[in-house]
N, C-alpha and C positions, 0 to 999 in steps of 0.2 A: 670224616667225623660223622657219628651217628646222628639221627634226627633228634635224639634227646639232648644233645649238646652237654656232654659230661662236664665241661668246664664252666657252665653257668651256675649262678647261685640262685636260691629260691627267694632271697630277700628282694625288696624293691630295688631295682637298679637306679643308679644316679642318672638322672635325665637332664642334661643341660637345656636351658631355655633357648628361645630363638635368638636372644642377644648374647649368647654365651661367647666368651672370649676365644678366639681362634688361635691355636698355638702357632707361633711364628717360627719358620724353619730358617735358621741363619747359616746352617752348614752349606759349604760349597758343594753343589751337586756333582756327581760323577758324570764324566762325558764318555760317550761311546760312539763309534762309527761303524756302520754296516753298509755293505754293498747290496743294493736291492737287485731284483731280477733284471730290470731294465738297465741298470748300471753294468751288470755283468755282461749282458749282450752288447752294450755299447763298448765296453772295454775290449771284448773279443773282436769287434769290427775295427777298432782303432789299432789293435795289435796286428791284424791282418793287413791293414793299409800300411802300417809301419814296416812290416816285413817286405811288402811289395815295393815301397819307396826305397828301402835299403838295398834290395837286390837289383832294381833297375831305377837308378836315380832319374827322377822326372820332376820338373818344377811344380807341375800341378799336383802330383801325388804328395810331394813334400809339403806344399802349402796346406793341402787338405789334412794331412796327418798332423801338422802343427796346430791347425785350428781345432781339430777334434781333441787333441791332447790338452790344449789350453782350456777348452770348455770343461774337461774332466777335472783339471786342477782348480779352476775357478769355482766349480760346484762345491768342492770340499772347503775351499777358503771362505766363500761367501756364507755358506750355511754354518760354518764354525764360528765366524765372527758374529753372526746374527744371534746364535744361541748362548754364547758365553755370558752376556749381561742379564740373561733372563733368570728370574726367581719365581717359584710357584709354591702355593700351599693348597691343601685340600680343606674346604669348609665342610666340616663334618656334619652330616645330616643327623637330625634328632632321632628318627626311628623309621622303620619301614614296615611293610605288611606283605605277607605272602599273597601272591596274586595281583599285587598292585605295583606300578612302576616306582622305582626308587631313584630320585634325582640326587646326584652327587655333584656339588659345585666346586670348581677350581678357580683360584685367583692367580693370574699371571701378571707379573710386574716386570717392565723393561727398565733396567737401571741405566741403560745407555742414553747419552744425550744427543747422539748423532745417528745411530743406525736403528732402523725399524726391524721388526720381525714379521715374517709371513708364513702362512700355511702351517699352523701348529696343531698337532694332534696330541691329546692327553689320554693315556692308556694306563689302566691298572695292570700291573705285571706280576704281582706276588701270587703264588699258587694258592695261598690260603683264602684269597677272596673267592676263588672258584670252589674250593673244597667246603667253604662255609655256606654255600647255597646262594651265591649271587651270580646270576647269568648275565653277561654283558648284552645289552640290547641296542646300544648306540653310543659311540665314543664322542668325547668332547672335541670340538674343533674351533679354532680361531683363525680368521682370515688375516688379520693385521693387528699388530701392536706397535703403536708409534713410540718414538723416543720419550721416555719418562711416563708413559701411559700405564694404566692398570685396568685390565679387562677380566671378565668372568666367562667361564665356559661350563656347560653342564653335560654330564654323561648320564645315561639311563641304564639302570640295572633292573633285573627281575628277580626278586627273592623267591626261592623255591622251597625253603624250609624255615621254620621259626628258630629263634635262639639268637646267639651272638655271632654276627658276621664280622670277620676280622679283615681289615684293610691294612696293608703295610707299605708297599712301595708303588709309586706311579712314575711314569715317564712322559716327558715332553719331547715329541719327535717332529722332525721336519725334513723334507726332501727338496726344499726350495734351493736353487731356482730351476734345475733341469731334471729333477726326479731321477738322479743317477746314484747319489750317495745319501744315506739316511743318518743324520746327526741326532743324537739322543742325549738328553739330560735326565739322570735318575735321581729322584727325590725320595727320601725315606721319611715317612710320617705315619707311624702305627696309630690305628684308630679302631674302635669297636662300635658297631651299629647294632642296636637291638631290633630284631625282626619279630613283629607281632604275628600271632597265628592268623590264618585265613578266616574271613568272615563270610558265611553263607547267608543268603537272605531267606529267613524262615517265614512261614505264613503267620500273619498277625493273629488270626483267630486261635492259634494254638495257645499262646500266652494268655489271651483273654479268657479262654475256657478254664485253664488251670487256676487262674486267680479269681474267677467269678464266684461269689458266695462263700469263699473261704476266709480264713483268718487274715490272709494277706490281701484281700480285696479292698476296693475303695470304701472309705468310711468317713464319718464326720470327726473332725479334730476336736479336742477338748479346749482349744484356744480360739479366741476371736480373731477377726481380721479378714474374713472372706466375704462372699456375697451370696451365700446359699441360705440355709434355714435360719430361723430366729435363734439368737444366742442369749441376748440379754439387753438391758437398758443401762446406760451410763450418763453421766453429766455431759451436757453439750460443751463442745470445744470449738473455738473459732476455726473456721475452715471446713467444718462438717457440711455434707451435702444437705440441702433442704429436704430431699426425699427421705433422708434418714431420721428426720425429727419425729419424735413420738408425740403426735398432736393430742392424743387422748390424755396423756399424762400432763401435757401443758394445760389442757382445759381443767384438769382436776386440781393441780398443784400450783399452776401459774409459773412454773419453772421449765426452762428449756431442757430437754433431754434427747439423746440420740439413741437410735436402735443399733445394736451390734449384731452382725451376722456371723455365723460359723463358716469355717472353711473346710473343704473336703481334702482328705489326705489321699494321695495317689496310691495305687496298689504297690505292695512291697514283695520283692522276690529275692530269695537267696539261692544261688546256684551252688550246689555241692558236687565237686568233681571227685569221683571215687577212684583213687589210685592206690587203694590199700593193698592190693595184691601185686606182687612182682610180675614183671613182664613174662617170665618163664612159667608162672603159675596161672596165667589166663587160660580160659577154656575157649579154644578156637577150633573152627571147623577146617575141613580139608581145603587147601588153597588159600587160607587166611593167614595173615601175618600179625602176630601179637603186637608188635611195635606200631604197625600201621593203625590198628584199632585204638591204641592209646592216643596216637596223634589225632585221629578223627574224633575221639572223645573231647580232646582239648579244643578242636575246631568247633564242635557242637556247643561247648560251654561258652566260648567266645561269641558264637552266633546268638545264643540266648541273651547274653549281656548286651550285645548291640541292639537286639530287638527291644529289650526292656528300656534301653536308653532312648530309642526312637519313639516309643509309646509314652514316654514321660514317667515311667515307673521309678520307684526307688529300688535299688538292687545292691547286692553284695556277692562276694565269692568266698567260698571255703574249699579247702583241699584236704581230702582224707588220704592218709598214708605218707604224706610228705610235710615237713615243717613249713608253716606259712604264717605270716603275721595276721592278727585278727583284723577284719575289715568290717566297718560299720555300714549300715544301710544309708546310701547317699544316692545322688544323681548328678548329672552334669558331665561336661566334657573331660575335665581333669580327673574326676573319679573313674570314668570309663578308661582313660588312658593308663591309670594306675593298675587297674585290674588286668588290662591287656598286657602290660609289662610284667605283671606277676605270672600270667600264663606263659608268656614268652620265655621266662627264666626258669621254667620247670625243668629239673634234671631227672630224666627217667632212669638214669643209671644209679641213682642213690638208693640205699636200702630203705624199705618202707617201714613206717612206724605205726603204732596203734593209735586209735582215736579217729573221730570223724571230722574234726576241725570246725564243728559248728559253734556258734556263739551261744549265749544263754538260752535255755529252753523256753523262757517266757517271752521270747521275741515274737512279735506278731508279724509273720511273713509267710508266704508260700514257699516251700522248699522244693526245688527241682534238682533231682539227683541224676548225674550223668555217669553211666558205667561204660567201661570199654567193651566188655564182652556180654555178661548177663547181669540182670538186676539182682542186687542183694538188699532186700528190704530191711534187714536188721540194722543197717548202718545209719538209717535216718528215722525221723519220727513217723508215726503210723499214717499220718495224713499227707505224707510227701508224695510227689509225683516222680516216677522213675522213667528214664529214657536210656537207650543204649546207643553206642556209636554206629551200630548197624542200621539204625533208623534215620541216619543223617539224610539219605537220599529221599526218604518218605516225607520228612519234615520240610524239605525244600521244594518238592514237586507241587504243582498246582492241582487242585481238585477239580474234576470235570463237573461243572454245574449246569450243564445243558438240560432242558426239560426232558423227562423220561429216563434220566440216569438213575440207576438203582441206588447209587450212593448219595443222591441228593438229600440233604437234610439229616443225614446220619452222621454221627461223630466219626472223625478220621481215625483210621486204625493206628495211626502213628501216635495218638495221644493215649498214654497209659492211664489206668485208674489208680487213684491214690491208695497206697498201702499194698497193692497187689503186684507192682512191678510192671515192667514193659516186656513185651514179647521179644525174644531174641531174634 
């Protein structure tokens, strides 16, 4: 599957909450038996001893052969009885992120009233889980499940690309008690996990510079309720602080009144991801891959959103070239996760459309435009700031601020000037 995930939709994906109901798998799992390498060596030794005991009957050889053969048969019977009453489900994770571990939890239930289970390994086996960009980093393992018990195990995966990761089948395996035969239960439980794009840590001064002094910078709200500058005077209400009482008005009118303060509005940033040109139409240099530049542009957009959220700004996302729902300026965890889900669901294989995806032109916000290859200033307002995917490394590197450095105090070369575009 390509990095664009052609099967994904651009709409907000449905994202179940933490208390989402887990589907119960009631089907009887398929059972399989495999001979592991140690069992194959063991069977070869037993066969050799059996041939020797048959050619030259000897009480010692016959007893040794009988014990070894009994151990092989007991290994298959014990592991089979142990796994038959087991039932397992996958507790689907909400989402993952490229570059961060993804925990997948499994719930294993022992329906037997007499027999416990030991040494259980849970493994995802469907090839689509590997093709969708999930690399196994640690399998789930359970030491003991008592009769009637219910236990949980966690497996660790590392997402390598954004989009929808598909999980289908998983197996519960055990080689208990002698590690000679592997008994397996196969459970089928299709599931999709949305993988968000990678987030790079950008320098904070970049966002502060592009918002300082502009229409999206910090300003005074037209509503009361803060603790900054003077806003007005209103009638005293029980519970008002003594410090907010207007004493001069009390002396003149004899009536209690309270001073209202204005509140400051945080800077507002709208990130515009420019995907108006098709992948084949991008202007790339020698050794560059157009699809990689698009993916890095998505990473840069996600990094700007994460930085705005960390600084307490109000932010939104627009996508040029692909249909996307309008997003208002907000802040907070759930707003950030919505925008990350929108970036994760972008399908780069879809045909591009006209329009820049921006909201109303009278919106007071700083517009940051992210281009895959080169800046196209006509797609955004004149005072917009333009960045390209090629600048991702510059924006994440730290500036040398040692005394005597020639770059000290100078604006970073990674920050573009508004209306002029960013250097390719």
